NUFIDO-209054 format. One record per residue: x, y, z of N, C-alpha, C, CB in turn; residue in one letter. Coordinates in pm, whole numbers, padded with zeros to 5 digits, always signed. Glycine has a CB too. Layout:
N
XYZXYZXYZXYZA ...
//
This chain:
319
+11780+10995+05683+11814+11030+05828+11704+10991+05915+11842+11180+05849M +11742+10927+06036+11624+10885+06116+11571+10989+06204+11655+10768+06198L +11654+11083+06243+11605+11206+06322+11558+11311+06223+11721+11270+06416A +11432+11338+06224+11384+11440+06131+11343+11570+06208+11263+11384+06047K +11309+11570+06325+11271+11688+06394+11376+11736+06501+11138+11662+06459T +11370+11860+06536+11457+11911+06641+11463+11825+06772+11411+12050+06676S +11344+11782+06810+11327+11695+06930+11393+11559+06910+11176+11675+06963R +11376+11501+06794+11438+11373+06772+11591+11385+06768+11386+11312+06643E +11640+11496+06711+11783+11518+06710+11841+11520+06854+11815+11651+06636R +11769+11598+06935+11818+11608+07079+11810+11468+07145+11729+11716+07164K +11703+11393+07118+11695+11252+07169+11807+11169+07120+11566+11186+07128M +11857+11196+07003+11967+11120+06950+12102+11154+07017+11975+11145+06802T +12120+11281+07047+12246+11332+07100+12257+11301+07255+12254+11488+07073I +12139+11284+07323+12130+11271+07460+12218+11143+07505+11978+11259+07501W +12190+11017+07437+12269+10908+07488+12415+10912+07466+12222+10790+07435P +12462+10978+07352+12601+11001+07334+12664+11083+07446+12622+11068+07204A +12589+11171+07506+12645+11255+07607+12672+11171+07740+12547+11376+07633Q +12620+11046+07743+12644+10950+07851+12756+10844+07814+12508+10876+07885R +12817+10862+07703+12916+10768+07654+13051+10812+07690+12905+10750+07508D +13130+10743+07767+13262+10783+07814+13357+10785+07703+13311+10695+07921Q +13331+10715+07595+13420+10727+07473+13410+10850+07400+13393+10621+07379S +13295+10923+07434+13275+11052+07359+13309+11165+07451+13125+11068+07307V +13267+11162+07585+13279+11277+07667+13380+11251+07790+13137+11318+07717V +13435+11136+07796+13532+11108+07908+13474+11017+08013+13576+11239+07975G +13561+10972+08101+13525+10875+08207+13431+10939+08300+13648+10825+08283T +13352+10849+08370+13262+10894+08473+13123+10906+08424+13307+11023+08528G +13087+10879+08296+12957+10901+08241+12898+10782+08182+12961+11003+08143T +12932+10660+08231+12879+10529+08166+12740+10505+08209+12965+10400+08206V +12661+10489+08112+12525+10440+08145+12424+10534+08199+12536+10339+08239G +12294+10497+08199+12190+10577+08243+12069+10496+08261+12167+10687+08153F +11978+10540+08354+11848+10468+08370+11755+10531+08266+11787+10480+08521D +11648+10439+08221+11559+10484+08124+11473+10602+08168+11477+10375+08084I +11457+10610+08305+11373+10738+08348+11450+10858+08360+11306+10721+08482D +11580+10848+08335+11659+10975+08325+11652+11042+08184+11808+10944+08359E +11613+10973+08089+11592+11028+07953+11496+11141+07959+11541+10921+07856I +11523+11259+07902+11435+11375+07911+11302+11365+07836+11507+11492+07861P +11226+11267+07878+11088+11248+07814+11003+11371+07836+11014+11122+07875W +10912+11399+07741+10814+11503+07769+10673+11439+07772+10821+11618+07661T +10594+11490+07851+10461+11435+07878+10379+11436+07746+10388+11520+07992I +10374+11549+07675+10283+11563+07563+10314+11480+07450+10277+11697+07520D +10446+11454+07425+10498+11376+07307+10564+11248+07352+10598+11460+07224T +10530+11190+07463+10590+11072+07513+10594+10959+07417+10523+11031+07631F +10468+10926+07365+10449+10811+07282+10541+10826+07156+10298+10796+07243D +10542+10940+07100+10631+10963+06982+10774+10950+07017+10609+11100+06922E +10812+10999+07133+10957+10991+07165+10992+10839+07192+10994+11084+07296E +10903+10762+07266+10931+10621+07284+10938+10547+07156+10829+10558+07371K +10849+10573+07063+10857+10509+06930+10986+10535+06858+10745+10557+06844E +11029+10663+06871+11155+10702+06803+11272+10632+06860+11177+10850+06812F +11276+10617+06999+11381+10551+07062+11387+10407+07023+11370+10565+07206M +11266+10338+07016+11269+10200+06965+11312+10186+06826+11141+10141+06978L +11282+10289+06738+11322+10277+06600+11471+10287+06589+11255+10383+06514R +11531+10375+06680+11685+10385+06689+11741+10245+06728+11733+10498+06800M +11686+10179+06817+11734+10049+06862+11725+09950+06742+11649+09997+06987I +11608+09946+06679+11592+09863+06561+11698+09885+06452+11457+09887+06504T +11730+10018+06433+11821+10055+06335+11961+10001+06371+11821+10204+06318T +11993+10001+06489+12125+09945+06538+12127+09797+06519+12152+09978+06689V +12030+09728+06558+12020+09588+06551+12032+09539+06404+11891+09544+06613I +11967+09600+06301+11968+09565+06171+12089+09612+06098+11852+09612+06112T +12177+09682+06163+12304+09739+06105+12278+09841+05995+12393+09625+06047E +12169+09901+06001+12135+10002+05899+12223+10120+05916+11986+10044+05906A +12279+10162+05802+12367+10280+05794+12499+10268+05867+12298+10397+05847A +12541+10142+05907+12665+10122+05969+12786+10162+05888+12676+09986+06004W +12759+10154+05750+12864+10190+05651+12896+10338+05658+12821+10153+05508T +12806+10415+05709+12827+10559+05710+12901+10610+05833+12695+10627+05699K +12938+10510+05924+13018+10549+06046+13165+10557+06005+12998+10442+06167L +13237+10638+06089+13382+10650+06069+13455+10547+06141+13432+10783+06110C +13397+10451+06200+13457+10337+06266+13373+10216+06248+13477+10364+06411Y +13429+10104+06281+13355+09980+06272+13312+09922+06406+13437+09882+06201E +13184+09934+06438+13140+09884+06570+13165+09742+06600+13000+09906+06586P +13180+09711+06719+13202+09567+06762+13062+09500+06758+13269+09557+06913R +13038+09428+06655+12910+09371+06624+12859+09278+06734+12919+09297+06494K +12945+09191+06791+12903+09091+06887+12848+09162+07009+13019+08996+06925D +12919+09259+07061+12876+09323+07185+12752+09415+07154+12998+09406+07248G +12745+09486+07047+12631+09578+07018+12508+09504+06997+12656+09664+06897V +12512+09391+06918+12387+09315+06898+12344+09242+07023+12404+09215+06786I +12433+09199+07106+12402+09127+07222+12322+09219+07326+12533+09073+07282Q +12375+09352+07319+12307+09453+07419+12171+09482+07380+12382+09589+07428C +12139+09472+07246+12003+09521+07201+11912+09416+07154+12017+09619+07091F +11959+09294+07136+11872+09190+07068+11818+09089+07152+11943+09123+06967S +11793+09128+07289+11720+09031+07382+11573+09027+07335+11731+09078+07540E +11542+08955+07232+11402+08940+07179+11346+09087+07159+11305+08852+07285E +11427+09177+07100+11381+09313+07067+11375+09405+07178+11253+09310+07006E +11326+09369+07293+11315+09468+07404+11386+09410+07525+11165+09501+07440N +11504+09478+07549+11587+09429+07671+11525+09462+07800+11729+09488+07672P +11417+09548+07806+11360+09588+07932+11232+09510+07960+11334+09738+07931M +11254+09422+08054+11140+09334+08082+11100+09336+08235+11176+09187+08037R +10973+09330+08258+10923+09313+08397+10826+09202+08404+10857+09441+08450A +10857+09104+08489+10778+08988+08515+10672+09010+08620+10864+08880+08554Y +10544+08997+08592+10442+09042+08694+10354+08924+08732+10351+09160+08638I +10339+08898+08859+10275+08780+08911+10123+08788+08895+10311+08760+09057Q +10071+08672+08855+09925+08660+08842+09868+08547+08934+09888+08631+08692T +09740+08537+08945+09686+08420+09012+09673+08308+08916+09552+08448+09077N +09612+08200+08961+09607+08077+08870+09509+08091+08765+09575+07950+08945N +09433+08197+08755+09350+08233+08640+09406+08315+08543+09237+08293+08680N +09529+08364+08569+09605+08456+08478+09575+08601+08497+09576+08423+08335G +09501+08642+08588+09473+08777+08632+09580+08828+08723+09342+08784+08699D +09612+08954+08715+09707+09013+08808+09672+08984+08948+09714+09158+08789F +09764+08939+09045+09729+08882+09165+09680+08984+09264+09841+08809+09218Y +09697+09113+09243+09632+09216+09319+09646+09348+09247+09689+09223+09460N +09594+09452+09302+09592+09592+09240+09736+09639+09233+09501+09698+09328V +09828+09603+09314+09965+09659+09314+10027+09602+09176+10054+09612+09454N +10001+09473+09143+10052+09423+09020+09999+09487+08902+10029+09288+09011A +09870+09521+08906+09808+09585+08792+09862+09722+08771+09661+09589+08807F +09874+09794+08879+09943+09937+08868+10081+09930+08820+09947+10011+09005I +10164+09829+08872+10295+09817+08821+10299+09789+08676+10364+09716+08891A +10216+09707+08622+10206+09673+08489+10185+09796+08401+10098+09576+08472N +10089+09883+08450+10067+10006+08387+10183+10100+08376+09965+10068+08452E +10253+10108+08489+10377+10189+08491+10488+10146+08403+10429+10194+08623G +10514+10018+08406+10622+09964+08321+10586+09968+08173+10654+09822+08361F +10461+09936+08145+10423+09952+07998+10420+10088+07951+10292+09895+07970S +10388+10189+08025+10393+10330+07979+10532+10373+07959+10325+10423+08076S +10630+10313+08008+10772+10351+07994+10847+10260+07884+10845+10337+08138L +10757+10185+07821+10812+10109+07707+10874+09977+07742+10912+10189+07639G +10845+09925+07870+10899+09800+07912+10810+09688+07858+10912+09794+08065W +10874+09571+07832+10782+09462+07797+10744+09387+07931+10850+09362+07690E +10615+09369+07945+10565+09309+08067+10510+09164+08035+10451+09402+08131T +10554+09071+08121+10532+08919+08102+10466+08873+08233+10677+08834+08072I +10354+08811+08222+10285+08752+08341+10354+08622+08376+10129+08727+08315K +10348+08590+08506+10389+08462+08550+10308+08419+08678+10540+08465+08577F +10291+08291+08686+10223+08241+08811+10320+08176+08905+10113+08140+08777F +10410+08097+08844+10511+08030+08923+10641+08077+08884+10505+07884+08911D +10730+08110+08991+10863+08166+08968+10938+08079+08886+10935+08190+09092L +10920+07946+08884+11002+07854+08805+10986+07867+08662+10975+07718+08841R +10876+07942+08621+10845+07968+08478+10951+08060+08419+10701+08032+08461E +11014+08143+08496+11101+08247+08447+11242+08182+08418+11109+08366+08553I +11279+08185+08297+11417+08146+08256+11508+08254+08229+11414+08065+08140Q +11467+08374+08236+11550+08496+08223+11623+08527+08351+11463+08616+08183D +11751+08523+08347+11840+08537+08465+11918+08672+08459+11942+08414+08473H +11872+08764+08386+11942+08888+08373+11895+08980+08487+11918+08951+08233R +11988+09047+08563+11952+09138+08667+11862+09253+08628+12071+09189+08725P +11884+09291+08506+11799+09408+08446+11653+09371+08438+11849+09447+08298E +11624+09246+08433+11477+09205+08420+11422+09200+08561+11458+09059+08345S +11320+09284+08588+11261+09291+08718+11142+09212+08744+11230+09420+08746L +11107+09192+08862+11001+09107+08903+10909+09176+08999+11055+08983+08962L +10775+09173+08975+10680+09235+09064+10588+09112+09120+10591+09354+08981V +10583+09100+09249+10504+08990+09305+10503+08992+09458+10558+08855+09256G +10465+08881+09521+10461+08878+09663+10603+08885+09716+10387+08752+09714G +10623+08923+09838+10746+08941+09903+10832+08817+09888+10725+08976+10045I +10774+08695+09907+10847+08570+09901+10906+08555+09764+10757+08450+09934G +10828+08574+09660+10883+08557+09524+10986+08661+09495+10773+08564+09419N +10964+08785+09523+11076+08892+09510+11202+08854+09572+11037+09025+09573V +11193+08811+09701+11318+08774+09762+11396+08653+09705+11292+08751+09899R +11304+08553+09664+11371+08439+09602+11440+08483+09467+11267+08321+09577K +11374+08574+09393+11433+08616+09277+11571+08696+09297+11332+08698+09206R +11565+08773+09400+11697+08844+09440+11806+08740+09472+11676+08939+09570L +11761+08639+09543+11868+08538+09584+11917+08460+09451+11805+08428+09699E +11824+08432+09358+11865+08370+09236+11964+08446+09157+11752+08347+09155Q +11944+08580+09165+12032+08670+09093+12163+08708+09160+11959+08789+09065L +12174+08652+09285+12293+08684+09368+12291+08825+09426+12420+08668+09286G +12173+08889+09432+12161+09021+09500+12119+09007+09642+12062+09110+09428L +12216+08985+09726+12184+08971+09871+12129+09088+09934+12299+08934+09946G +12040+09076+10029+11993+09190+10112+12082+09203+10224+11851+09174+10162R +12170+09304+10223+12266+09327+10323+12223+09374+10458+12355+09415+10275T +12109+09439+10466+12062+09499+10589+11961+09426+10673+12009+09623+10560Q +11910+09313+10615+11809+09246+10686+11674+09332+10697+11864+09210+10824G +11588+09304+10793+11463+09389+10797+11491+09528+10850+11355+09323+10885E +11422+09629+10815+11454+09765+10847+11336+09841+10912+11499+09835+10723I +11254+09753+10981+11123+09820+11042+11151+09940+11127+11042+09717+11133D +11242+09927+11214+11264+10035+11316+11422+10065+11318+11208+09985+11468Y +11472+10143+11219+11618+10173+11215+11659+10246+11340+11655+10259+11091P +11782+10215+11378+11841+10289+11508+11847+10434+11476+11994+10236+11553T +11881+10471+11353+11895+10612+11321+11765+10691+11332+11949+10625+11183A +11658+10621+11335+11525+10689+11341+11464+10662+11464+11434+10648+11232L +11523+10627+11573+11470+10582+11697+11388+10703+11761+11588+10531+11791A +11444+10822+11746+11389+10942+11804+11265+10983+11741+11483+11050+11798G +11229+10927+11618+11106+10972+11551+10984+10878+11590+11129+10974+11393Y +11022+10759+11664+10908+10676+11699+10820+10728+11815+10958+10541+11734L +10883+10803+11910+10823+10872+12015+10737+10778+12101+10742+10984+11960R +10783+10653+12113+10719+10552+12196+10822+10441+12219+10587+10495+12128R +10791+10353+12317+10883+10240+12348+10866+10142+12248+10863+10178+12484K +10971+10091+12188+10973+09985+12086+11100+09896+12127+10984+10049+11928V +11081+09763+12144+11179+09671+12185+11168+09529+12117+11171+09660+12333W +11265+09458+12128+11263+09321+12069+11263+09219+12169+11376+09298+11980S +11196+09100+12145+11184+08989+12236+11149+08870+12150+11078+09014+12347T +11099+08768+12214+11035+08648+12143+10898+08625+12194+11118+08517+12163T +10833+08547+12106+10693+08522+12136+10673+08449+12274+10631+08437+12022I +10761+08347+12285+10760+08271+12421+10783+08353+12536+10863+08164+12427N +10895+08445+12528+10928+08532+12639+10805+08621+12667+11057+08619+12608D +10743+08686+12567+10628+08766+12585+10511+08692+12650+10588+08819+12455L +10491+08578+12602+10379+08496+12653+10398+08467+12805+10370+08361+12573F +10518+08458+12851+10549+08422+12988+10545+08551+13072+10689+08350+12997Q +10550+08664+13012+10561+08797+13078+10423+08869+13071+10674+08887+13007D +10323+08830+13142+10189+08887+13129+10181+09032+13155+10097+08819+13219K +10271+09082+13239+10277+09226+13260+10313+09311+13152+10363+09253+13359E +10384+09253+13049+10413+09324+12926+10309+09315+12817+10536+09276+12874S +10191+09245+12845+10092+09234+12735+10029+09370+12720+09980+09122+12763W +09929+09375+12626+09869+09494+12578+09968+09584+12505+09807+09567+12690N +10024+09516+12401+10129+09581+12313+10099+09542+12172+10277+09539+12352V +10159+09613+12079+10148+09573+11933+10263+09497+11907+10138+09691+11833F +10255+09377+11833+10368+09300+11799+10367+09262+11653+10374+09180+11884I +10485+09246+11596+10507+09199+11461+10631+09123+11448+10508+09310+11366K +10654+09031+11349+10775+08952+11326+10892+09044+11307+10759+08859+11206P +11006+09005+11371+11131+09074+11358+11218+09037+11242+11206+09056+11476K +11240+08906+11232+11333+08859+11131+11266+08800+11008+11424+08759+11192D +11149+08761+11018+11080+08698+10904+10952+08780+10872+11044+08546+10937T +10966+08875+10775+10856+08961+10736+10726+08882+10691+10906+09051+10621T +10625+08935+10745+10493+08869+10718+10473+08730+10758+10466+08873+10582K +10553+08684+10847+10534+08550+10904+10391+08548+10965+10648+08515+11015K +10351+08652+11031+10210+08674+11078+10188+08821+11075+10183+08616+11225F +10055+08858+11049+10022+08995+11051+10040+09063+11190+09882+09008+11003A +10087+09190+11181+10107+09263+11312+09972+09275+11378+10173+09408+11291G +09971+09256+11510+09857+09255+11594+09873+09303+11735+09807+09127+11599K +09764+09346+11807+09775+09379+11938+09748+09247+12024+09679+09495+11971V +09826+09226+12129+09803+09108+12223+09753+09161+12354+09935+09022+12246V +09645+09120+12404+09594+09154+12536+09566+09045+12621+09480+09227+12527K +09531+08924+12571+09495+08816+12642+09546+08681+12585+09355+08818+12654E +09526+08575+12650+09571+08442+12613+09529+08416+12463+09508+08333+12713Y +09400+08439+12425+09346+08405+12307+09426+08475+12188+09201+08441+12310I +09483+08586+12214+09563+08658+12110+09679+08585+12066+09607+08788+12157D +09733+08487+12150+09857+08423+12110+09829+08291+12038+09945+08398+12233F +09703+08256+12006+09668+08141+11940+09734+08141+11800+09520+08130+11933I +09805+08036+11763+09874+08043+11621+10008+08101+11625+09792+08128+11521G +10050+08172+11736+10179+08240+11738+10277+08154+11816+10168+08381+11801L +10238+08097+11927+10326+08021+12003+10356+07882+11940+10270+08006+12138V +10481+07851+11906+10520+07731+11838+10600+07641+11933+10602+07765+11712E +10583+07514+11927+10651+07421+12016+10802+07409+11983+10584+07282+12007E +10836+07408+11860+10971+07396+11817+11047+07515+11772+10973+07308+11718N +10985+07627+11776+11043+07751+11730+10990+07868+11807+11019+07769+11584E +11090+07955+11844+11053+08073+11923+11080+08198+11830+11139+08080+12065D +10974+08253+11779+10986+08359+11682+11033+08497+11748+10850+08376+11611T +11122+08555+11692+11163+08692+11722+11062+08790+11692+11282+08728+11653S +11037+08887+11773+10923+08983+11738+10970+09122+11789+10776+08938+11810I +10903+09221+11732+10910+09359+11777+10793+09378+11859+10916+09461+11663W +10809+09452+11975+10691+09499+12067+10690+09641+12062+10702+09452+12220C +10569+09707+12048+10557+09839+12051+10440+09882+12145+10542+09887+11914S +10472+09997+12218+10345+10052+12287+10242+10093+12191+10376+10173+12377E +10118+10073+12230+10005+10099+12147+09995+10248+12127+09878+10042+12206I +09969+10291+12001+09939+10436+11970+09809+10437+11900+10051+10505+11879V +09726+10533+11946+09598+10551+11877+09612+10655+11767+09487+10593+11976D +09662+10615+11649+09683+10700+11535+09544+10750+11475+09767+10623+11427F +09549+10869+11461+09429+10940+11398+09437+10928+11249+09422+11093+11439K +09559+10940+11195+09578+10929+11044+09722+10878+11022+09554+11073+10967T +09726+10793+10914+09863+10746+10874+09889+10764+10734+09883+10604+10905E +10015+10799+10693+10056+10815+10555+10168+10730+10522+10089+10953+10523W +10182+10700+10397+10300+10628+10342+10384+10732+10257+10253+10499+10251R +10513+10739+10277+10602+10829+10194+10677+10740+10119+10694+10925+10273C +10680+10754+09987+10755+10672+09892+10895+10751+09862+10664+10646+09753F +11006+10688+09911+11132+10742+09905+11218+10670+09807+11191+10743+10034I +11286+10732+09718+11391+10677+09626+11514+10765+09610+11331+10653+09489R +11627+10703+09643+11754+10782+09649+11746+10910+09726+11798+10815+09513Y +11678+10908+09833+11669+11017+09929+11572+11126+09890+11803+11076+09949G +11496+11101+09786+11391+11196+09743+11256+11143+09766+11405+11232+09600E +11153+11228+09796+11015+11191+09817+10949+11180+09681+10941+11292+09907I +10905+11061+09641+10830+11045+09513+10693+11085+09529+10833+10904+09462L +10630+11052+09639+10494+11079+09662+10469+11041+09814+10403+10997+09560D +10355+11104+09862+10301+11067+09993+10150+11047+09994+10336+11172+10093I +10107+10933+10046+09964+10884+10028+09909+10854+10166+09956+10751+09935R +09788+10909+10204+09728+10866+10311+09659+10730+10293+09641+10965+10352R +09675+10636+10392+09620+10507+10373+09535+10465+10488+09726+10412+10350Y +09522+10546+10590+09434+10517+10697+09392+10639+10780+09496+10419+10784K +09270+10650+10828+09231+10752+10915+09166+10880+10856+09345+10787+10988G +09158+10983+10931+09091+11109+10895+09170+11176+10776+09084+11206+11024A +09078+11218+10685+09132+11291+10555+09181+11427+10589+09017+11306+10441W +09132+11495+10696+09159+11635+10720+09274+11654+10814+09040+11703+10774D +09361+11549+10853+09476+11562+10931+09581+11621+10843+09518+11430+10991S +09673+11683+10909+09794+11757+10843+09922+11681+10871+09810+11908+10898M +09999+11652+10771+10126+11589+10784+10237+11698+10775+10142+11480+10674L +10334+11699+10860+10447+11789+10863+10556+11734+10771+10500+11807+11009D +10560+11779+10656+10661+11725+10555+10805+11761+10596+10632+11784+10410S +10829+11865+10679+10966+11894+10725+11018+11789+10813+10972+12024+10797S +10931+11715+10892+10968+11618+10981+11017+11492+10888+10845+11586+11082V +10938+11472+10785+10970+11363+10700+11112+11382+10636+10862+11349+10594I +11125+11504+10590+11247+11541+10517+11368+11528+10617+11235+11691+10457E +11349+11557+10735+11458+11551+10837+11486+11407+10863+11421+11626+10970K +11385+11329+10873+11407+11177+10897+11474+11117+10783+11274+11098+10922A +11441+11156+10660+11515+11098+10542+11660+11136+10548+11454+11146+10405I +11692+11259+10584+11829+11304+10598+11905+11229+10709+11830+11453+10626S +11839+11194+10816+11902+11123+10925+11919+10972+10899+11822+11144+11049D +11840+10916+10799+11850+10780+10770+11963+10760+10667+11716+10726+10721F +12077+10768+10714+12200+10771+10624+12232+10636+10557+12325+10816+10705R +12197+10528+10629+12221+10401+10578+12098+10341+10514+12271+10316+10684D +12015+10418+10457+11890+10374+10405+11916+10295+10268+11793+10500+10384A +11830+10201+10235+11843+10138+10106+11803+10236+09984+11754+10010+10106P +11818+10197+09867+11795+10290+09758+11645+10334+09756+11836+10224+09621A +11561+10241+09793+11414+10280+09787+11347+10210+09905+11342+10236+09645A +11253+10288+09965+11186+10228+10084+11053+10314+10106+11288+10232+10221Y +10971+10265+10200+10850+10331+10237+10860+10383+10378+10732+10239+10223G +10827+10509+10408+10834+10556+10530+10698+10588+10594+10917+10665+10526M +10641+10510+10674+10507+10527+10720+10502+10610+10851+10443+10391+10741D +10430+10720+10845+10426+10807+10961+10270+10833+10988+10511+10946+10934S +10252+10876+11110+10110+10914+11153+10103+11020+11255+10037+10797+11208G +09988+11069+11283+09957+11159+11389+09860+11097+11488+09902+11286+11334V +09887+11111+11617+09807+11053+11715+09688+11146+11738+09886+11027+11841D +09593+11109+11833+09480+11188+11866+09511+11321+11918+09400+11120+11960Q +09636+11341+11978+09680+11473+12031+09752+11548+11920+09774+11457+12157E +09764+11491+11808+09830+11574+11698+09983+11554+11693+09800+11728+11720G +10030+11458+11769+10173+11431+11784+10217+11352+11653+10203+11347+11921N +10323+11380+11583+10365+11301+11471+10460+11201+11518+10426+11385+11364M +10445+11074+11462+10528+10966+11501+10565+10876+11392+10467+10891+11602K +10674+10816+11387+10709+10728+11281+10635+10590+11315+10871+10714+11269L +10570+10534+11215+10504+10401+11228+10592+10295+11209+10396+10383+11138V +10659+10291+11092+10761+10188+11058+10820+10220+10919+10698+10041+11059E +10923+10148+10884+10988+10164+10750+10964+10027+10688+11150+10204+10759I +10938+10027+10560+10920+09912+10468+11025+09914+10350+10774+09915+10409N +11080+09793+10317+11171+09786+10201+11087+09834+10069+11229+09630+10184D +11176+09880+09980+11114+09922+09846+11038+09811+09767+11226+09975+09753G +11082+09686+09794+11020+09577+09715+10895+09520+09799+11132+09458+09682H +10862+09591+09905+10750+09538+09981+10639+09637+10001+10796+09492+10112S +10615+09719+09900+10522+09834+09920+10393+09808+09837+10592+09973+09874L +10277+09841+09901+10158+09855+09824+10146+09994+09766+10040+09822+09907G +10051+10007+09667+10053+10134+09589+09983+10243+09656+09993+10115+09454T +09877+10219+09735+09795+10330+09803+09771+10445+09719+09862+10380+09927Y +09749+10421+09584+09699+10532+09499+09816+10602+09425+09620+10638+09587G +09944+10561+09442+10051+10620+09376+10039+10603+09226+10176+10565+09426I +10091+10693+09149+10080+10681+09001+10159+10566+08951+10127+10807+08930S +10116+10499+08841+10184+10386+08787+10339+10404+08768+10120+10354+08657P +10373+10519+08706+10514+10552+08687+10595+10558+08816+10525+10681+08616V +10540+10625+08918+10609+10642+09049+10612+10501+09113+10533+10751+09145N +10516+10413+09098+10510+10282+09153+10632+10204+09097+10372+10212+09119M +10651+10215+08960+10768+10152+08904+10900+10203+08964+10768+10173+08756R +10910+10342+08977+11034+10401+09022+11060+10355+09172+11026+10562+09008N +10955+10342+09250+10974+10312+09393+11015+10169+09431+10850+10342+09461S +11015+10080+09328+11036+09943+09338+11183+09911+09331+10960+09873+09234S +11272+10001+09327+11419+09966+09327+11462+09891+09451+11504+10093+09315Q +11504+09769+09434+11530+09679+09554+11664+09723+09616+11537+09520+09511P +11679+09695+09750+11801+09735+09820+11921+09653+09771+11783+09719+09973D +11898+09540+09707+12011+09467+09650+12076+09528+09534+11970+09338+09613G +12012+09645+09479+12069+09714+09365+12097+09850+09403+11981+09710+09245Q +12157+09871+09528+12197+10003+09573+12311+10047+09477+12243+10001+09728N 
//
């Protein structure tokens, strides 16, 4: 018998409770982080689950079953080079993780039993299964989503209409050329509207600030925002409407964040993607304001735990 302890027997029963052929319709499938792991014995539990998978692949004890499994379907599900759970993580040209976010993601996926594979060029990846995730720069992640046919239905979500009341400042859209011609509207913070990270967000106050932004053959759409002197800023990591973690990334350590405002904003953001980052801050007068929203596949770690970093990376294409 594979399961020798009470805990192992429970781990054996748990997947069967998610099988509609056992307990009825509406219970198909589960995410690996839904398995009731325990912190103290996680390594032993992970090893036991992998042994169970190996037992299935090798057809051990199949003769003891009261039915004949569909060999082709079962083996295909589990025999993707032994571990069907893969995360491809971007490196630099020296083979090192390209930044700290990639390193933390690797730690998180590895601790959950995922196989992690380094890549430098997206073209190296021949695995086209949607279940195989990718950690890398925004450009690579979005190309990967396109390759898998997982379209981003919402576009950029920097300033959702549903959360306009939380901005507590004037925010509007225009183009670089229009703003350049309208000098009375200068002294504002600007960022790209339709092409994330086309340029880093910045304050424009004088002609020199437009160098590199005004293009002869293209007029870039931008967001403009009244300048706010934030005392402190935090990132809230949200997944399926729940707060995974909140991390201060800028400003005074002794400022206080009103979590009830965050929870209310999450509730109001009804058309939110599965995972996203909600950046909020307090100004010098103590007023709390929404800074911006970022897609779940576009987030830095800011000290979040490796496992939560993995959980927060659910892309909106997989809602």
